[in-house]
C-alpha positions in Angstrom: 1.7 -12.4 7.2 0.7 -10.1 4.2 2.9 -8.8 1.9 3.8 -4.8 2.5 3.6 -2.7 -0.7 5.9 0.5 -1.8 5.3 2.7 -4.5 8.1 3.2 -6.5 9.6 6.1 -8.1 12.4 6.6 -10.3 13.8 10.3 -10.2 10.2 11.7 -9.5 8.5 9.4 -12.2 6.0 6.7 -10.8 7.1 3.1 -11.8 4.5 1.0 -10.1 3.8 -0.8 -6.7 5.8 -3.7 -5.9 6.2 -5.9 -2.5 9.9 -5.7 -1.0 10.5 -9.2 -2.6 10.0 -7.9 -6.1 11.8 -4.8 -5.3 14.9 -7.4 -4.1 14.8 -8.9 -7.6 14.2 -5.6 -9.6 17.2 -3.4 -7.9 19.2 -6.1 -6.5 18.8 -4.8 -3.0 18.2 -6.2 0.4 14.2 -7.0 1.6 14.9 -4.2 3.9 16.2 -1.1 1.8 12.7 -0.1 0.8 11.3 -0.1 4.2 14.4 1.9 5.8 14.6 4.1 2.7 10.9 4.6 2.9 11.0 5.5 6.6 13.9 8.2 6.0 12.6 9.7 2.7 15.8 9.2 1.2 16.6 8.2 -2.4 18.5 4.7 -3.1 21.1 5.0 -5.7 20.5 8.5 -6.0 17.3 7.7 -8.0 14.7 5.3 -6.5 12.3 6.6 -3.9 10.0 4.5 -1.9 6.6 5.1 -0.2 4.7 2.5 1.9 1.4 1.7 0.8 -0.9 1.4 4.0 -4.1 0.4 1.7 -6.3 -1.2 4.7 -4.6 0.0 7.9 -4.1 -3.7 9.0 -7.3 -5.2 8.4 -8.2 -8.2 6.8 -10.4 -8.7 3.5 -13.0 -10.4 5.9 -13.2 -6.9 8.3 -13.3 -4.8 5.1 -15.8 -6.8 3.8 -17.8 -6.3 6.6 -17.2 -2.6 7.5 -18.3 -2.0 3.6 -21.4 -3.8 4.0 -22.5 -2.2 7.4 -21.8 1.6 5.6 -23.6 0.7 2.5 -26.5 -0.5 4.2 -26.4 2.5 6.2 -26.4 4.9 3.6 -29.3 2.9 1.9 -31.1 3.1 4.9 -30.7 6.9 5.3 -31.7 7.6 1.8 -35.1 5.6 2.6 -33.9 3.0 -0.4 -34.5 0.0 2.0 -36.2 -0.4 5.6 
């Protein structure tokens, strides 16, 4: 299972992107806290907001690489760069 990442904001200021495990250590919260607060758009401890990062829509790196290669080739063919 791949880690889930969250963008973290402290009173509206971007802190960074972290996994739930990293946030558990940083903010002394349970691993489920970021997921629950992100889903409800609530502030944790009145200051932290979490935004779920869904970067690949559940695709593996291999699937993403294959999709990129096919699109790249399609564009190059359309531009006449390759035959």
